[in-house]
C-alpha positions as CSV (number, residue, x, y, z in Angstrom):
1,X,27.1,-29.8,-49.2
2,X,24.3,-29.8,-51.7
3,X,23.1,-27.5,-54.5
4,X,26.3,-25.5,-54.1
5,X,26.7,-24.6,-57.8
6,X,25.5,-21.1,-58.6
7,X,22.2,-21.2,-60.5
8,X,21.0,-18.0,-62.2
9,X,17.4,-19.3,-61.7
10,X,17.6,-18.4,-58.0
11,X,18.0,-14.9,-56.7
12,X,18.5,-15.9,-53.0
13,X,21.1,-18.3,-51.5
14,X,20.3,-20.0,-48.2
15,X,22.8,-22.0,-46.0
16,X,21.2,-24.6,-43.8
17,X,23.3,-26.0,-41.0
18,X,22.1,-29.0,-39.0
19,X,23.8,-32.1,-37.8
20,X,20.6,-34.2,-38.5
21,X,20.6,-35.4,-42.1
22,X,16.8,-35.8,-42.1
23,X,16.3,-32.1,-41.1
24,X,18.9,-30.9,-43.7
25,X,17.2,-32.9,-46.4
26,X,13.7,-31.9,-45.6
27,X,14.5,-28.2,-45.3
28,X,16.5,-28.3,-48.5
29,X,13.7,-30.0,-50.4
30,X,11.0,-27.6,-49.1
31,X,13.0,-24.5,-50.0
32,X,15.0,-25.6,-53.1
33,X,12.1,-25.0,-55.5
34,X,12.3,-21.2,-54.8
35,X,15.9,-20.7,-53.4
36,X,19.4,-21.9,-54.0
37,X,20.0,-24.1,-50.9
38,X,23.4,-25.2,-49.6
39,X,23.6,-27.5,-46.6
40,X,26.3,-28.2,-44.1
41,X,26.3,-31.0,-41.5
42,X,28.5,-29.2,-39.0
43,X,29.7,-25.8,-38.0
44,X,33.2,-26.2,-39.5
45,X,31.7,-27.1,-42.9
46,X,29.4,-24.1,-42.6
47,X,32.2,-21.7,-42.0
48,X,34.2,-23.1,-44.9
49,X,31.2,-22.7,-47.2
50,X,30.4,-19.2,-46.0
51,X,34.1,-18.2,-46.5
52,X,34.0,-19.5,-50.1
53,X,30.9,-17.6,-51.4
54,X,30.4,-14.0,-52.1
55,X,27.0,-13.7,-50.5
56,X,24.4,-15.6,-48.5
57,X,20.9,-14.3,-48.1
58,X,19.8,-16.4,-45.1
59,X,21.3,-18.7,-42.5
60,X,19.2,-21.4,-41.0
61,X,21.1,-22.8,-38.0
62,X,20.5,-25.6,-35.6
63,X,21.3,-24.7,-32.0
64,X,22.4,-28.0,-30.6
65,X,25.4,-29.3,-32.6
66,X,28.5,-31.1,-31.5
67,X,31.5,-28.9,-30.7
68,X,30.3,-25.4,-31.7
69,X,26.6,-24.6,-30.9
70,X,24.5,-22.6,-33.2
71,X,24.8,-19.4,-31.1
72,X,28.6,-19.5,-31.3
73,X,28.4,-20.4,-35.0
74,X,26.3,-17.3,-35.6
75,X,28.9,-15.1,-34.0
76,X,31.7,-16.6,-36.1
77,X,29.7,-16.3,-39.3
78,X,29.0,-12.7,-38.6
79,X,32.8,-12.1,-38.9
80,X,32.8,-13.2,-42.5
81,X,32.0,-10.6,-45.3
82,X,29.5,-13.0,-46.9
83,X,27.5,-13.1,-43.7
84,X,28.1,-9.9,-41.8
85,X,24.5,-8.8,-42.3
86,X,22.8,-12.0,-43.3
87,X,19.5,-12.7,-41.5
88,X,19.6,-15.8,-39.2
89,X,16.8,-18.2,-38.4
90,X,17.5,-20.7,-35.6
91,X,15.8,-24.1,-35.9
92,X,16.0,-26.0,-32.6
93,X,14.5,-28.5,-30.3
94,X,15.4,-26.2,-27.4
95,X,12.4,-24.1,-26.7
96,X,13.1,-22.5,-23.3
97,X,12.6,-18.7,-23.2
98,X,16.3,-18.2,-22.3
99,X,17.3,-20.0,-25.5
100,X,15.0,-17.9,-27.7
101,X,16.5,-14.7,-26.0
102,X,20.0,-16.0,-26.6
103,X,19.1,-16.6,-30.2
104,X,17.8,-13.0,-30.7
105,X,21.0,-11.7,-29.0
106,X,23.0,-13.8,-31.4
107,X,21.3,-11.9,-34.3
108,X,18.4,-14.1,-35.1
109,X,15.4,-12.7,-37.0
110,X,13.4,-15.8,-36.0
111,X,13.6,-18.8,-33.7
112,X,11.7,-21.9,-34.8
113,X,11.2,-24.8,-32.5
114,X,11.3,-28.5,-33.7
115,X,9.0,-30.1,-34.6
116,X,7.8,-27.3,-37.0
117,X,5.3,-27.0,-39.7
118,X,6.5,-26.7,-43.3
119,X,4.2,-23.7,-44.0
120,X,5.5,-21.9,-40.9
121,X,9.1,-22.5,-42.1
122,X,8.3,-21.2,-45.6
123,X,6.6,-18.1,-44.2
124,X,9.4,-17.2,-41.8
125,X,12.0,-17.8,-44.5
126,X,10.2,-15.6,-46.9
127,X,9.8,-12.8,-44.3
128,X,13.5,-13.1,-43.2
129,X,14.7,-12.7,-46.8
130,X,12.2,-10.0,-47.6
131,X,11.0,-12.0,-50.6
């Protein structure tokens, strides 16, 4: 978990969940200048973080993770008060049309395929948050 401490400088809190450390680090670095970013390396850590905070403004979820995939994680996060209506952006190497449809059905506002451009990520995050 990184940047978990509440910082009044930021008005939006984003949870990034990806089992690849390089992706977590890059996304966190790109977004942390504008948003409070907390990262989790697996779905269980993500659920614990989400249960411990009062509000999350955006969830960025990898699809392919060991144990619980991103689609199932999204369903479980939706059961928590801090995430019941939180926008979701999936970030995945899986780019089949069926996966994108599954992502939308799981509540995603966006589905970004890896590799992705930093500018595209920033724009989609900004739109998802309504910032």
